[in-house]
N, C-alpha and C positions, 0 to 999 in steps of 0.2 A: 765599523766605528759606532754606529747607532746601536748595534747589537750589544756592544760592551757597555754603553751607557745604560741601556735597559736592564742589563744584569745587575749593575751597581745601584740603581735607584729604584728598581721595581718596575711594575708594569700596570698601567691603567687600562682596564678592559671592561666593557659593558657597564661603565659607571662605577666599577668596583676597583679600589686601589689595593693591590696586593704587593706588599714589600717582599723583597727577596729573603729577608730574615724571618718572615712569618712562618709558622709551623702549621700546615694544614693537616687535619686528622679526620678520620671517618666519624660521622655522627652515628649514634646508635640506629641501626637499621638492619633489615634482614637481607642477607646476600649469600651467595654460594659460588664455589668454583664449579665450572661445567667442563666441557670438552677441552682437551689439551690442544695446543697449536703445534706440538711436535717439534719445536725448535729450541728446547731447553739446552742451555750450555752452561759451563761453569761460572761465567760472568753473571748471568741472570740469577743463578742459584745463590751466588755469594751475596747478592743484595736482597735476597728474599723474594724474588719475582718467580711466581709459580709457573708461568708460561701456560696458564689455563684461562679460559674465558670466564670472566666474572659476570654473574647475573644478579642484578639488584632487584629486590621485590619491593614495590611501592604500593602501599594501601591507598585505594581511591577514596576520596572524601566527596560525597555527593550532597547537594542541597536537596530539599524536599522533592522538587519536581524531578531532578536527575535520579534520585533514589527510586522514585516510582517507575520511571522509564527503565532503569537498570534492572529492577525486579521483574518488570514485564518482559524484557528481552533476555533475561538471565545473563546479564553482563557479569564478567568476573569482578570480584572485589579487590583482586590483587593484580597489579600490572608487573609483568616481568620485563625488565630492561636489560638486555644483554649488551655488554660493552665490547668494543673491538679490541684488537690485540694491544695497541698502545695504551688505550684507556684502562684495560685490565691490568697492565703492568703498572701504570700510574696508581691505580687503586691499591695494588699490593704495597706500593711504597708509602702510602699515606698512613704511617704508623704512629704519628704524633711525636716522633723523635727527630725527624729530618726537616730542615728548612726547605723553602721553595727552591732556593739556589742549589742545595745539595740534590734535591729530587731532579731538577733540570739537568744537572751535570751527570747524574746516574743514567737518566733516560738517553742523553746524548751519547754517552759511552756505550750503552747497550744497543741502541738502535741507529746510531749514526745518521745517515742522510734521510732516513724515514721520519725522523722527528725534528730535524733542523728547520726553523729556529726553535730550539727546545724550550727556552724560557717562555716565549710567547705562546707556544702550543700547550705547554703545561699550565700556564696561567689561564688560558682560554678554557681548558677542560675543568680545572679546579673551580673557576668562576661559574661554570655551568652546574657543577656538583653543588656549589653553595646555593645557587638559585633554586635547586631542587631539594634543598635542606638535607643533603647527603654528606656534606663536609662542613666542618667548623674550623675556624682559625684561632690558634692559641696566640 
């Protein structure tokens, strides 16, 4: 019952209100597909899910002191953030055309019990992507 209410009114998570009718889309950033998970099936393919690990590259921004330490320690300027299987699939679905509700339904259809409750888990992941400036909401 509560799950149905959340689907229809949206979800509040980490102080961020995401309505089920909002359209999350990838912000301009550098990312790539890496290794395959080896579980590609026609359902995933029909929705545009690649079944490959997504690796997002995030440029580090240092203040003066951090830049000095980073230079001294030869720290990389680019952070590679690999996503797990479900977040990689979610990333593939963030095309700027689907609503949060549609994305949640696709994830639930494709991954069943691994993603349930789909709306809450998708909202949590998208909220984290927004926090990292990797996703914008239309």
